[in-house]
C-alpha positions as CSV (number, residue, x, y, z in Angstrom):
1,M,-2.9,194.2,42.4
2,I,-3.8,197.8,43.4
3,I,-7.4,197.4,42.3
4,E,-7.7,194.1,44.2
5,M,-6.2,195.7,47.4
6,G,-8.7,198.5,47.1
7,E,-11.6,196.2,46.8
8,K,-10.4,194.1,49.7
9,A,-10.1,197.2,52.0
10,G,-13.5,198.4,50.9
11,L,-12.9,201.9,52.4
12,A,-12.9,203.9,49.2
13,R,-13.3,203.5,45.5
14,V,-9.8,203.0,44.2
15,E,-9.1,203.5,40.5
16,V,-5.8,203.2,38.8
17,V,-4.1,205.5,36.2
18,G,-1.3,204.0,34.1
19,A,1.9,205.8,33.0
20,I,2.1,207.5,29.6
21,T,5.8,206.9,29.2
22,K,8.1,204.1,30.5
23,S,9.6,204.9,33.9
24,L,8.1,208.3,33.5
25,A,11.2,209.2,31.5
26,G,9.3,210.9,28.7
27,D,11.0,209.0,25.8
28,E,8.9,206.0,25.0
29,I,5.2,205.4,25.5
30,T,4.0,202.5,27.5
31,P,1.8,199.7,26.1
32,F,-1.5,201.6,26.5
33,D,-3.7,198.6,25.5
34,E,-2.3,196.3,28.2
35,L,-2.6,199.0,30.8
36,V,-6.3,199.7,29.9
37,E,-7.0,195.9,29.8
38,S,-5.6,195.6,33.3
39,G,-8.0,198.3,34.6
40,A,-6.3,201.7,34.0
41,I,-9.0,204.4,33.5
42,G,-6.6,207.0,32.3
43,L,-2.9,207.6,31.5
44,S,-0.6,210.1,33.1
45,D,3.0,210.7,34.0
46,D,1.6,212.6,37.0
47,G,4.1,215.0,38.4
48,V,6.3,214.8,35.4
49,C,5.7,216.6,32.1
50,V,5.8,214.8,28.8
51,S,8.2,217.4,27.5
52,R,8.9,215.9,24.0
53,S,6.3,217.1,21.5
54,D,6.7,214.0,19.3
55,V,6.1,211.7,22.2
56,M,3.1,213.6,23.3
57,R,1.6,213.5,19.8
58,R,2.2,209.8,19.6
59,A,0.6,209.4,23.1
60,L,-2.5,211.2,21.9
61,E,-2.8,209.0,18.8
62,Y,-2.6,205.8,20.9
63,G,-4.8,207.3,23.6
64,R,-7.5,207.8,21.0
65,L,-7.2,204.1,20.0
66,V,-7.8,202.8,23.6
67,D,-10.3,205.6,24.3
68,V,-9.0,206.9,27.7
69,P,-8.1,210.4,28.7
70,L,-4.5,211.7,29.1
71,L,-4.1,213.4,32.4
72,L,-1.3,216.0,32.1
73,H,1.2,217.7,34.4
74,E,2.0,220.8,32.3
75,E,5.5,222.1,33.1
76,D,8.3,223.0,30.8
77,P,11.3,221.6,32.7
78,L,13.8,224.0,31.1
79,L,11.8,226.9,32.4
80,S,11.1,225.5,35.9
81,E,14.4,223.9,36.6
82,G,15.8,224.9,40.0
83,G,12.7,226.9,40.9
84,H,11.0,226.7,44.3
85,M,8.1,229.1,44.1
86,H,6.3,231.4,41.6
87,E,8.7,233.8,39.9
88,G,7.6,237.3,40.9
89,V,7.9,240.0,43.5
90,H,7.9,237.7,46.4
91,S,10.4,235.2,45.1
92,T,12.8,238.1,44.4
93,R,12.3,239.6,47.9
94,L,12.8,236.2,49.5
95,G,15.8,235.3,47.4
96,L,14.4,232.1,46.0
97,Q,14.6,231.0,42.4
98,G,11.2,231.3,40.8
99,I,9.1,229.3,38.3
100,P,7.5,231.6,35.7
101,G,3.8,231.1,34.8
102,S,5.0,230.5,31.2
103,A,6.4,227.2,32.3
104,E,2.8,226.0,32.5
105,D,1.2,228.1,29.8
106,T,3.5,227.2,26.9
107,I,3.0,223.4,27.5
108,V,-0.7,223.8,27.8
109,A,-0.8,225.7,24.5
110,R,1.2,223.0,22.9
111,D,-1.0,220.2,24.1
112,I,-4.2,221.9,23.2
113,S,-2.9,222.3,19.7
114,L,-1.9,218.6,19.5
115,A,-5.2,217.5,21.0
116,E,-7.1,219.6,18.5
117,E,-5.1,218.0,15.7
118,I,-5.4,214.4,16.8
119,D,-9.0,214.9,18.1
120,H,-8.5,213.2,21.5
121,N,-9.4,214.3,25.0
122,I,-6.8,215.7,27.4
123,H,-7.2,216.7,31.0
124,I,-5.1,219.5,32.5
125,Q,-4.1,218.7,36.1
126,H,-3.8,221.3,38.8
127,V,-4.2,224.5,36.7
128,S,-2.3,227.4,38.4
129,T,-2.3,230.4,36.0
130,A,-4.8,232.8,34.6
131,K,-3.3,232.4,31.2
132,T,-4.0,228.6,31.3
133,V,-7.6,229.3,32.3
134,E,-7.9,231.6,29.2
135,L,-6.3,228.9,26.9
136,I,-8.7,226.2,28.2
137,R,-11.8,228.5,27.9
138,A,-10.9,229.4,24.3
139,A,-10.2,225.8,23.4
140,K,-13.6,224.6,24.8
141,K,-15.3,227.3,22.7
142,R,-13.5,225.9,19.6
143,G,-14.8,222.4,20.5
144,V,-11.5,220.9,21.6
145,S,-12.0,217.9,23.9
146,I,-10.4,219.2,27.0
147,T,-11.1,219.1,30.7
148,A,-9.3,220.6,33.7
149,E,-9.0,220.7,37.5
150,A,-7.9,223.1,40.2
151,T,-6.8,222.4,43.7
152,P,-8.2,223.9,46.9
153,H,-4.8,225.4,47.7
154,H,-4.4,227.1,44.3
155,L,-8.0,228.5,44.8
156,T,-7.3,229.9,48.3
157,L,-3.6,230.6,48.7
158,S,-1.1,232.7,46.8
159,D,2.7,233.2,46.7
160,S,2.3,236.1,49.2
161,A,1.6,233.5,51.9
162,I,5.2,232.1,51.4
163,A,6.4,235.6,52.3
164,G,4.4,235.4,55.5
165,E,1.4,237.5,54.6
166,G,-1.5,236.5,56.8
167,R,0.6,233.8,58.5
168,E,2.8,233.5,61.6
169,R,6.0,233.1,59.7
170,P,7.5,233.1,56.1
171,F,9.0,230.2,54.4
172,D,6.4,227.7,55.5
173,T,7.4,224.6,53.5
174,N,3.8,223.3,53.6
175,L,3.2,226.0,51.0
176,K,5.8,224.5,48.7
177,V,3.9,222.7,45.9
178,N,4.2,221.9,42.2
179,P,2.9,223.8,40.3
180,P,3.7,226.6,42.8
181,L,1.2,228.9,44.4
182,R,0.8,231.9,42.0
183,T,-0.3,235.5,42.3
184,D,-3.7,236.6,43.7
185,A,-4.7,237.6,40.2
186,D,-4.1,234.0,39.1
187,R,-6.0,232.7,42.1
188,L,-9.1,234.8,41.3
189,A,-8.9,233.7,37.6
190,L,-9.0,230.1,38.8
191,I,-12.0,230.8,41.0
192,E,-13.8,232.4,38.0
193,G,-12.9,229.3,35.9
194,V,-14.3,226.9,38.5
195,A,-17.4,229.0,38.9
196,D,-18.2,229.2,35.1
197,G,-17.3,225.6,34.4
198,T,-14.2,226.2,32.4
199,I,-12.5,224.1,35.1
200,D,-14.5,220.9,35.4
201,A,-13.2,219.5,38.7
202,I,-11.7,220.3,42.1
203,A,-9.0,217.8,43.0
204,T,-6.7,217.8,46.1
205,D,-3.4,216.7,44.6
206,H,-3.0,215.1,48.0
207,A,0.8,214.6,48.7
208,P,1.8,213.4,52.1
209,H,5.4,214.0,53.4
210,S,7.0,213.4,56.7
211,R,7.6,216.2,59.2
212,E,11.4,215.5,58.8
213,E,11.2,216.1,55.1
214,K,9.2,219.3,55.4
215,E,11.5,220.6,58.1
216,E,14.3,221.0,55.6
217,G,14.9,224.5,54.3
218,F,12.5,225.8,51.7
219,D,15.0,225.2,48.9
220,K,15.5,221.5,50.0
221,A,12.0,220.5,51.2
222,P,9.9,218.4,48.8
223,C,6.8,219.8,47.1
224,G,3.4,218.8,48.2
225,M,0.7,219.1,50.9
226,I,-2.1,216.9,52.1
227,G,-5.7,218.1,51.4
228,L,-8.2,215.3,51.5
229,E,-9.5,216.0,55.0
230,T,-9.9,219.8,54.5
231,A,-11.0,219.9,50.9
232,F,-14.7,220.4,51.3
233,A,-14.5,222.7,54.2
234,V,-11.9,225.0,52.5
235,I,-14.0,225.2,49.3
236,N,-17.3,225.7,51.3
237,T,-15.7,228.4,53.4
238,H,-13.7,230.4,50.8
239,L,-15.6,229.9,47.6
240,V,-19.2,229.2,48.6
241,G,-19.2,231.3,51.8
242,K,-17.7,234.3,50.0
243,G,-20.3,234.2,47.3
244,F,-18.1,233.0,44.4
245,M,-20.4,230.0,43.6
246,P,-23.4,228.2,45.0
247,L,-23.0,225.1,47.2
248,A,-24.5,222.8,44.5
249,D,-21.9,223.9,41.9
250,A,-19.1,223.4,44.4
251,I,-20.3,219.9,45.2
252,A,-20.6,219.1,41.5
253,R,-17.0,220.1,40.9
254,M,-16.0,217.6,43.6
255,S,-18.2,214.7,42.6
256,S,-19.9,214.6,39.2
257,G,-17.2,216.7,37.6
258,P,-14.3,214.4,38.4
259,A,-16.4,211.4,37.5
260,S,-17.2,212.9,34.1
261,V,-13.5,213.6,33.4
262,L,-12.7,209.9,34.0
263,G,-15.8,208.5,32.2
264,L,-17.0,207.0,35.5
265,D,-20.7,206.3,36.3
266,R,-20.3,208.1,39.7
267,G,-21.0,211.4,41.3
268,S,-24.8,211.4,41.1
269,I,-27.7,210.5,43.5
270,G,-30.6,208.7,42.0
271,K,-32.6,205.4,41.9
272,G,-30.3,202.6,40.7
273,A,-27.1,204.7,41.0
274,V,-24.0,203.4,42.8
275,A,-24.4,204.3,46.5
276,D,-21.0,206.1,46.9
277,L,-22.1,209.0,49.1
278,T,-20.6,211.7,51.3
279,I,-22.8,213.1,54.1
280,L,-22.0,216.8,54.7
281,D,-22.9,219.4,57.3
282,P,-22.2,222.7,55.5
283,E,-22.9,224.8,58.6
284,S,-20.6,223.0,61.1
285,K,-17.8,225.2,62.3
286,W,-14.4,223.8,63.3
287,T,-10.7,224.6,63.6
288,V,-8.2,222.5,61.7
289,D,-6.2,220.6,64.4
290,E,-3.1,218.6,63.4
291,S,-3.8,216.1,66.2
292,E,-7.2,215.2,64.7
293,F,-5.9,214.3,61.2
294,V,-6.7,210.7,60.1
295,S,-3.8,210.9,57.7
296,K,-0.4,209.7,58.9
297,S,1.0,213.0,57.6
298,S,0.3,216.6,58.8
299,N,1.9,218.7,56.1
300,S,-1.1,221.0,55.7
301,P,-1.0,224.8,55.5
302,Y,-4.6,225.0,56.9
303,I,-3.7,224.0,60.4
304,G,-5.3,226.5,62.8
305,W,-7.7,227.8,60.2
306,E,-11.4,228.2,61.2
307,L,-13.6,226.5,58.6
308,N,-17.3,226.0,57.9
309,G,-18.5,222.6,56.7
310,K,-17.6,219.1,57.8
311,V,-17.8,215.6,56.4
312,I,-20.1,213.6,58.7
313,A,-19.9,210.2,57.1
314,T,-18.9,208.4,53.9
315,I,-20.7,205.5,52.3
316,V,-19.0,203.2,49.7
317,A,-21.3,200.9,47.7
318,G,-24.0,201.3,50.2
319,R,-21.9,200.6,53.3
320,K,-20.9,203.2,55.8
321,V,-17.1,203.3,56.1
322,F,-16.5,206.5,58.0
323,D,-18.4,208.2,60.8
324,A,-17.1,211.4,62.3
325,E,-18.8,210.8,65.6
326,E,-17.2,207.4,66.0
327,V,-13.7,208.9,65.2
328,Q,-14.2,211.6,67.8
329,A,-15.4,209.1,70.4
């Protein structure tokens, strides 16, 4: 149904990922073969970690049989339970319960070990720690079939922003995400990982929430921020513009990189290729304005930021579906 709705709308290429476990409960794997036959291109419990090692091992065995990647949210729930931000100096100063980096690192290490044993590919979603980058880099050198992604917000923001550093006020709930924003050292390690190819893709982890939800206190507000409309400009301004990587590599991490992770024939420009294209102006300067979002939500930490680079138009299957000039008019 979702695939058919996407095709009918025709505004974007909509692909579907099926659940690894029934009801995302982590106890019993879903019928992988039926999901893949119905059009699922990957399997994931998304924002929930498959915390039981025996279930994860079985999922890898069946994932290998149906030949689709497992996309993993890596978080030990016993280490992260009750946490609202990264555990460190700033969480202590703000009086908020923290989530240690080890909550991610330990599960990543486990799943790399299992993937190596079963010989099936895993994809690590929204990497947030320097240790995880090291684990992935070492695994790739050993020949483990593993890919990974990082988000624009983990590449450009750290836990100090929650304390108000460089911002108008502390406790901005738009900065509450899962996994949490980590330290500046983690952020720089992520940038290095994206630049050298250890991290294959940049993905937004776009998560809309209403203003009412986000206006709850930091300890009650839901995790998540929107990021689709600012993704390219944020990366172009703060990674390309600051000399961390060339524009061509940044574009690859946002196009051919994700396509390769999912085994899709997309993300390239050439004769006979599918004409899914984004037209960019990397020199255009603009200020993020909440009133100009196309999204129904505005839970973005980048409102008011001056950025370089703008999406001019998007083309799906050879048909223009978005034109910035038409929207402004």
